[in-house]
Every structure is written in C-alpha cells, then in structure tokens.
C-alpha positions in Angstrom: -0.1 0.1 -0.3 1.6 3.0 -1.0 0.4 6.7 0.5 -0.1 9.4 -2.2 -0.1 13.0 -2.1 -3.8 13.9 -0.9 -5.5 17.4 0.2 -8.2 17.7 2.2 -10.3 20.5 1.2 -12.6 20.9 3.9 -12.3 20.1 7.1 -15.7 19.8 9.3 -14.1 18.6 12.5 -16.8 18.8 15.5 -20.2 17.7 16.3 -22.8 18.5 13.7 -25.8 19.7 15.8 -28.9 17.7 16.2 -31.8 17.4 14.0 -33.7 20.7 15.6 -37.2 20.2 12.8 -37.8 22.0 9.5 -35.5 21.7 6.2 -33.1 18.9 7.3 -30.3 20.6 5.1 -30.8 23.9 6.4 -27.3 23.4 8.6 -25.7 20.8 6.1 -22.0 22.1 5.6 -20.3 21.9 2.5 -17.5 23.8 0.3 -16.4 25.1 -3.2 -15.0 21.6 -4.5 -13.3 22.8 -7.8 -12.8 19.3 -8.9 -16.4 18.8 -9.2 -15.9 19.9 -12.9 -14.7 16.4 -13.7 -16.9 13.4 -14.1 -18.8 11.3 -11.5 -16.8 8.0 -12.2 -18.8 6.1 -9.4 -22.0 7.0 -11.5 -24.5 4.4 -11.9 -25.6 5.3 -15.0 -21.6 4.5 -15.9 -22.2 1.5 -14.7 -20.9 1.8 -11.0 -21.6 -0.5 -8.1 -20.7 -1.1 -4.3 -19.9 -4.9 -4.9 -19.3 -5.7 -1.1 -19.2 -4.6 2.3 -18.2 -6.0 5.9 -21.1 -4.8 7.1 -24.6 -3.0 6.6 -26.5 -3.7 9.4 -28.7 -0.1 9.8 -28.4 0.7 6.3 -27.6 -0.9 2.8 -24.1 -0.3 1.1 -25.9 0.6 -2.4 -27.3 3.9 -1.0 -23.9 5.5 -1.7 -24.1 5.7 -4.9 -27.6 6.8 -5.2 -27.3 9.7 -7.7 -30.0 12.1 -5.9 -29.1 13.6 -2.6 -29.7 11.9 0.6 -33.4 12.0 2.2 -34.1 12.4 5.9 -37.3 11.4 7.9 -37.4 12.0 11.5 -40.1 9.6 11.9 -39.0 6.6 9.5 -38.0 3.5 12.2 -37.5 -0.2 10.9 -36.8 -3.1 13.1 -33.5 -2.5 13.5 -34.0 1.2 14.3 -33.4 4.4 12.7 -33.9 4.2 8.6 -31.0 5.7 7.5 -30.7 6.9 3.6 -26.8 6.3 3.3 -24.3 2.9 4.0 -24.7 2.7 7.7 -22.8 -0.1 10.1 -23.6 -1.2 13.5 -21.4 -0.1 16.8 -18.3 -1.7 17.0 -17.3 -2.9 20.6 -14.1 -4.0 22.4 -12.6 -7.8 23.3 -13.7 -7.4 26.9 -15.3 -5.6 29.6 -12.1 -4.1 30.5 -11.2 -3.2 27.0 -14.9 -2.3 25.4 -13.4 0.5 23.2 -12.6 -0.5 19.2 -9.0 -0.7 18.8 -7.2 1.8 16.6 -7.1 -0.6 13.5 -10.9 -1.2 13.8 -12.9 -0.4 10.9 -15.5 -0.9 8.2 -15.2 -1.1 4.8 -16.9 -1.2 1.3 -15.5 -2.2 -2.1 -16.6 0.2 -5.2 -16.4 -0.5 -8.8 -15.9 2.4 -10.7 -18.4 2.7 -13.8 -15.6 4.0 -15.8 -12.0 3.6 -15.2 -10.0 6.6 -14.8 -7.7 9.4 -13.2 -9.4 10.4 -10.0 -9.0 14.1 -9.0 -11.2 14.3 -6.1 -13.6 12.4 -3.6 -16.4 13.8 -1.7 -17.4 11.4 1.1 -21.0 13.2 1.9 -22.0 12.3 5.6 -25.8 14.3 4.9 -27.6 13.4 8.1 -25.6 11.3 10.1 -25.2 13.8 12.9 -24.4 11.5 15.9 -24.0 8.5 13.7 -21.0 9.4 11.5 -17.4 7.8 11.2 -14.5 9.5 13.5 -12.5 9.2 10.1 -12.5 7.9 6.5 -9.7 6.6 4.5 -10.1 5.8 0.7 -7.4 3.5 -1.3 -7.7 2.8 -5.3 -6.8 -0.4 -7.5 -6.5 -1.4 -11.0 -8.1 -4.8 -11.6 -8.6 -6.0 -15.3 -11.6 -7.9 -16.1 -14.8 -8.0 -13.5 -13.0 -9.0 -10.6 -15.6 -10.7 -7.5 -14.9 -9.3 -4.2 -12.6 -12.3 -2.9 -10.6 -11.4 -6.1 -10.0 -7.7 -5.1 -9.3 -8.6 -1.4 -6.9 -11.2 -2.3 -2.9 -10.3 -1.0 -2.1 -9.7 -4.5 -4.0 -6.9 -5.4 -2.2 -3.7 -4.9 -4.3 -0.7 -3.2 -2.6 2.6 -3.5 -3.8 5.2 -0.7 -5.9 8.4 -2.1 -7.4 9.5 0.8 -5.4 8.8 3.9 -7.2 8.2 7.4 -8.9 11.8 7.9 -11.1 13.2 10.5 -14.6 14.3 8.9 -17.6 16.4 10.2 -21.3 14.6 10.2 -23.8 15.9 8.3 -21.3 17.8 5.9 -19.7 17.0 2.1 -16.6 16.0 3.2 -14.0 16.6 -0.1 -10.6 15.9 -0.8 -8.5 16.5 -4.1 -6.7 14.0 -5.1 -3.1 13.9 -7.0 -2.1 10.6 -8.1 -1.6 10.0 -11.8 -3.0 6.7 -12.0 -5.6 4.8 -13.6 -8.0 3.1 -11.4 -11.3 0.5 -11.7 -12.0 0.1 -8.1 -12.2 1.7 -4.7 -11.8 0.7 -1.0 -13.7 3.1 1.2 -13.3 2.5 4.7 -14.2 4.1 8.2 -13.1 4.2 11.1 -13.9 2.6 13.1 -17.7 2.3 12.3 -20.8 4.6 11.7 -22.8 6.2 8.5 -21.8 7.5 5.2 -24.7 8.9 3.0 -23.4 9.2 -0.6 -19.8 8.9 -2.4 -19.2 10.9 -5.3 -15.5 10.3 -7.3 -14.3 12.8 -9.6 -12.0 12.2 -12.3 -11.3 11.8 -16.1 -12.2 8.2 -18.0 -9.2 6.6 -19.5 -10.4 4.2 -21.8 -8.8 0.7 -22.9 -7.5 1.3 -26.2 -7.8 -2.4 -27.1 -11.6 -2.5 -26.5 -11.8 0.9 -28.7 -9.4 -1.0 -31.7 -12.0 -3.9 -31.5 -14.8 -1.9 -31.8 -13.7 -0.2 -34.6 -16.2 2.6 -35.1 -17.4 4.1 -31.9 -18.9 7.1 -30.4 -15.4 9.3 -29.9 -17.0 12.0 -27.4 -18.9 9.7 -25.0 -18.1 9.9 -21.7 -17.5 6.0 -21.4 -15.0 6.1 -24.1 -12.9 9.2 -22.5 -14.6 12.2 -24.0 -15.1 14.9 -21.7 -16.9 18.5 -21.4 -14.4 21.2 -21.3 -16.5 24.4 -21.3 -20.4 25.3 -21.7 -22.1 29.0 -22.0 -24.8 28.1 -19.6 -25.7 25.5 -16.6 -28.4 27.0 -15.3 -30.9 23.5 -15.2 -28.6 20.9 -15.9 -24.9 19.8 -16.3 -23.4 19.7 -19.9 -22.1 16.3 -19.1 -25.6 14.8 -19.5 -25.1 15.2 -23.4 -22.4 12.3 -23.3 -23.6 10.1 -20.7 -24.5 6.2 -21.7 -28.0 5.6 -23.1 -30.7 7.8 -23.9 -32.3 10.4 -22.0 -34.9 9.1 -19.7 -36.1 12.7 -18.3 -36.0 16.2 -19.2 -33.2 16.9 -16.3 -31.0 14.0 -17.7 -30.0 16.2 -20.6 -28.5 19.9 -21.1 -31.0 22.8 -20.6 -30.4 26.7 -20.6 -32.3 29.4 -19.2 -34.3 31.6 -21.3 -31.8 34.2 -23.5 -32.9 37.8 -24.0 -29.9 38.7 -25.9 -29.0 38.2 -29.3 -26.8 35.1 -28.5 -27.0 31.4 -28.4 -25.6 28.7 -26.3 -22.5 26.3 -26.9 -20.6 23.1 -25.6 -17.0 22.3 -26.0 -16.0 18.9 -25.8 -12.4 17.0 -26.0 -12.4 13.8 -27.8 -11.4 10.6 -26.5 -8.2 11.4 -28.8 -7.6 12.6 -32.2 -10.3 11.0 -34.2 -12.2 10.9 -37.6 -16.1 11.5 -36.9 -18.4 10.4 -39.7 -21.6 10.8 -38.6 -23.3 12.7 -35.5 -26.5 12.4 -33.7 -28.4 15.1 -31.8 -31.3 14.0 -29.7 -33.7 16.3 -27.9 -35.4 13.5 -26.0 -37.7 14.9 -23.3 -37.1 18.2 -24.3 -40.4 19.1 -25.8 -41.3 23.3 -25.6 -38.0 23.8 -24.1 -35.4 21.9 -27.1 -33.0 23.8 -29.3 -34.6 25.7 -32.5 -31.2 25.0 -33.9 -28.0 23.3 -33.8 -24.6 23.2 -35.7 -21.2 20.9 -34.8 -17.9 22.6 -35.5 -14.7 20.7 -35.0 -11.0 21.6 -34.5 -7.6 19.9 -34.8 -5.2 20.3 -31.6 -5.7 23.4 -29.0 -4.5 26.0 -31.2 -6.6 24.6 -34.2 -9.5 26.3 -35.9 -12.8 25.5 -35.8 -14.5 24.6 -38.8 -18.2 23.7 -39.0 -19.1 20.1 -40.2 -22.6 20.4 -39.4 -24.4 23.5 -40.6 -27.1 25.4 -38.8 -29.8 22.6 -38.6 -33.4 22.8 -37.6 -34.3 20.4 -34.4 -37.6 19.0 -34.0 -38.4 18.5 -30.2 -37.9 15.0 -28.4 -36.6 13.7 -31.9 -32.9 12.1 -32.2 -31.7 13.4 -35.3 -29.0 11.5 -37.4 -26.3 13.0 -39.9 -24.1 11.1 -42.3 -21.1 13.8 -42.9 -20.1 13.7 -46.5 -16.4 13.6 -45.7 -14.6 12.6 -42.4 -14.2 15.3 -40.4 -10.6 15.0 -38.1 -10.2 17.1 -35.0 -9.3 16.5 -31.6 -12.4 18.9 -30.2 -16.0 19.5 -30.8 -18.6 22.0 -30.2 -22.3 22.2 -30.6 -23.9 25.4 -30.8 -27.9 25.6 -30.2 -29.6 28.2 -31.4 -30.8 30.5 -29.4 -31.0 28.4 -26.4 -33.0 25.7 -24.8 -31.5 22.0 -25.1 -30.3 18.9 -26.0 -30.0 15.6 -24.4 -27.2 13.9 -25.9 -24.5 14.2 -28.5 -23.0 11.6 -30.5 -20.0 11.5 -32.8 -19.5 8.3 -34.6 -16.0 7.8 -35.5 -12.6 6.0 -35.2 -9.1 7.3 -34.0 -6.6 8.4 -36.4 -3.4 6.3 -36.4 -1.7 9.0 -34.3 -4.4 9.3 -31.8 -4.5 5.7 -31.5 -0.8 5.5 -30.4 -1.1 8.6 -28.1 -4.0 6.9 -26.4 -1.8 3.6 -26.0 1.1 5.7 -24.8 -1.0 7.3 -21.7 -2.8 4.1 -21.2 0.6 2.3 -20.2 1.9 5.4 -18.6 -1.2 5.2 -16.2 -0.7 1.7 -15.3 -3.3 0.2 -17.5 
C-alpha cells in the first residue's frame, strides 16, 4: 500500500448539531470543491456499483451511489432502528469488559467498482443527516484490476491498493471533500470508515481513461462519449442541468437528464465545447432532444478543431431541431479533430450528442501510450 499526496479541501471537524426540525439541509456543511467540474466516475449510469461491504446492519451499501441527495425522515424507523439513506454499520465493541472500546485498527469497509476506469481528481465523502452516527475518520484506497473481479479477488493479497485519501477526520452532516493528486488509472476503490458509523453518499470525480484494445476492437464508436474518454471542457450556461449529461450512456430518461439552458434575452446563442477521446475521424453525428419538448434547441450546428490551437471548422451547418427527436446526420467526408463544439440557437437544450468515428493512427498511438503510462 503506497501513500500518495492528498489535500483535504474542507475539514468539518466537531459534531453536527442534532436535527432541530424544519429543512434537514438547513445546517448542512459544504464548500466550493473545484474538482466537481470532472465527471463522477462512480455514477450508476456509467455502470458503477458497490460490490461488497463487511457490514451494512442499519443501512444498505448501495445507497452510497444513489444520484440524488440523501433524504431524511425523522419519523422513519424499522425493525433495526432508525432508517437512514446511506450506508450505516453497527457499533463496534472491544474484546472484553476491561477493553470495551474498538481498537485503533478497527474499521468497516466497502468495495466500489467505478463505472469507468480513470484518473481520480477528487472525492466527496458525504455524511448528510449522519449527525451523531458518522465515522470518526475515513480513508480511501484505489486499485487497478482487469476484467470483472469478484470481491474475494479484490481482497486477495496480490492486489495492490494505493492510498488516495489517508485516514482523515470528517464531520457529520457535511460534504467532506478531498483533492487527489495521483496520476494513475483506477478501476476499484476501497472506502473505509474508522471505526464504524454511517456515510450517505460517495462521489468520485475524475477523467475517464479507456482501454485502447477495447476501442480498437469496436472500430467505429462514439468518440465523445464519457465512457470512452470524452469530456466536456466548457459550456455557455449550466442553469438547469450539467453539460456532461449530453455524453452520458444511453438515451435520456427524463427532461433533467439532458442539458437545458435558461431563456436568453439577448441576440447570442448557447454552446458546449468537448474534448474527444483523442484525435479522431468523425463520420456521423446524432443530436437527440429526447424529453425536451417545449424547450428543445431551435437549431444546432457542430464544429470541429484539430489541436488546442486549431481553428474551428463547421462540419454540420445550422440545422432545424425537432422536439423530443433523435436527429442523425452522415457527414459527406470524415472530419478530423481533437475537439468538438455544439452550438444551439438561440437557447433551450439537447439531451445527447453522439459523434461516431475512429481514432486516427496518431490518436490511437497517443491513447495507448497514456494508458500504459497510467498503469492500465
């Protein structure tokens, strides 16, 4: 186990106040966490899961990855006690009446499979509504294991775990944020709480690093998809929903599962800029406005540039969009580039953008080198 650099961005030490009624989030403690600009690699929509935990007596481990904020019902009790929206273990005890306290080494753990392997930039251990039953401290480790390992295989002695968040005190009813500076590709995490307690949510922010062999086998694939290593670099407006929604897997399932901007009152337009998985040849485009009916974009165009200093070249001219419709376009010739941009006119939203193509020869070589450099 190797300790790596870690920075705790928000230290919420001390107890949280008991729930006093009213809005349960009124005294919730959080901070501005800059790494949340990255995608959540532990998103269920990407395929993440909590594959095992040593104890989940009071509340199930799967709650850790629920996308919505944790809920709190002060009157909700079950056969095992207060029902909490998170992962909560029983109280640990010592070995004897003379030593009734847990040892320094005692802890509970959960194993998390990331939805997409990648480099982790920050972690949030959220203890929302855990006020007197949160852990004293937490730690997080990462591992890179090929395939689909079982919990037993992940816990085997030959698996190397790298410390991403060293054992650090946390506060109750708070979003405890940790910046991570480890340039390595991880597939799984081990979350520990010392010695016991409850955690509401876990968020793991970072950059997807795909397997080049898999993309090569696919041939033509979506070169901007989040799961393949695409990412949003910037957007003109994020009023209603994040731009990253547009490159999530699958079709949108409801209106807020896409990207929608506020209503414009000027003569401008809204846009999103993307970085492709690597240098690619784009041959076909899909722009989906699923579930956006009275608020879909009126028109849309797509541009591509080759390299950071390249010039934008329009590959799909401004085209009328229909509400709640998947629009498909075959380009007359392949568009080569490293970045893409979708402009919508004048405002509104789209649910998904798909750019189908293949890696260029140099793009494939660069991706393979980065994968190897990050330990993939």
